[in-house]
N, C-alpha and C positions, 0 to 999 in steps of 0.2 A: 583488606576485602572488602570491607562493606561503603566506603570511598567509593572503592574504584565499581563496583557494583550500581550505586546512587548517581556518578558520574555516568553511567553506559545509560542509567532509566531517564535522568535528565534531557542526554544528547536523544535517545532514539523517541521521547517524545514531540520536544522538537522537528525534529527531522521530522515526525509524520504528517507534522502542523503546516510544515513548507511545503512535503509532497504535495499534500491533498490541497491545498491552495493553486497548486499552478496547474493542477490535471483540471481538464474540461466537464462540462456538464454534462448527467448524462439523461437530457429533457426527454427523452421516448416516454418512459414511466412503461408500466404498462400497456402501452399500444405497439412499444419497442418490443415487445414479446413474440408479436405474432408478426411481425413486417420486416423484420431480419433478416436476412441473406445466406445463410452460414455457407455456402460454395460463392463464395463471392471473392477476389483478390482480395478485396479489404480482411476480412474475415482471417487470410489464412496468412496472414504477411503483417497483421495486425501489432503481434509484438517485437516484431524489426523498429517500428514506429517511436517516436519520442513518448506517446502517450502507450504502451504498451511500456515501453521500459517504467513508467511510475508508474506504471500499476505494480509491476513485477518487486520493481523495490521500497511500496509503502509492502508489498503482503513482505516481504525480509527486514524491514526494521522496522514492522507490527511483529513478526515474533519473537524479534530482539527484545523490546520493549514488554512485552510478557512473560518472557520467558524469566530479564532483570524484574520485572516488579514480585513474580514468584518468589522468585530469590531472595529478594525484600521480604517480603513477607513470613519467610520461614525462617531468617534471621533476623 
């Protein structure tokens, strides 16, 4: 069981690295908070773009990483 968790942990760590490197930079910083138009077509359909899919998979894989790290710590 421990070997399976280690394999999941390593796979998720490497996958997070690759997915984060593939994402576009968010150069807006604090100025992007005020200028973002939340009612735009882009804001409504962002989840259907490649960038939206990268963000969704980052969250899923990060959750898997954290759960596997927690379980490995308990074992």
